[in-house]
C-alpha positions, 0 to 999 in steps of 0.5 A: 910051648909058645913062650919058648918059641918067642924066646928063641925068636928074640935070640935069633933076632938079636944076632940076625942079619937083615937077610935072615930067614927063620923057620918055625914048624908045628904051626898047623896041628892036625887035631885039637889034642895035638895043639894043647900045651900038655902032651897027650898024644903021640903026635904033638905040636904043643901051642906053637900055633899061637906064635903066628898071631903073636908076631902078627900082633906085636911085630907087624913089621915082620914078614910072616909066610905060612906054608902048609907042609907036612907034617904040621906046617911051617912059618917063615919069618923075615925082616929082623932088626937086631936093635928092635926091643918090642918083644923083649920089652913086652916079653912077660905080658906076652908070655902070660897071654900065650900061656892061657889055654886056647884051642886053635879051633877058637883062634884066629890062627885057623883063619890064616890062609897058608901058602899051598905050594912053594911055587907061590913064594914071591920072587923077592922072598927067593932073592932074600933066601939066596942072599943069605 
């Protein structure tokens, strides 16, 4: 569930170096049933897709790169600051908003433009990955 991913992100950030890179999968479910909070299909992403919009709203300082890779997409997150308390201080209201049922078809998450190939990753990001 999206709020569990949010807690994981907060934990990673607490211990992250400035060069840390976090990968989150299941951000592009193939079907609305795969995107529901409660599992009803064999292939299931849950509502992890909501985390992209959440981070864009509450942590616009983070670098978010959406990759259109099999099976259900990948979000790369960089730019962590261990002392940043924005997500921690707002965790409860953010978690409540993430728990609200929504479909990716009705969300801004479907309006993102994922990177189609790894060749499009900027060289500055490649240096960031290599530095860690």
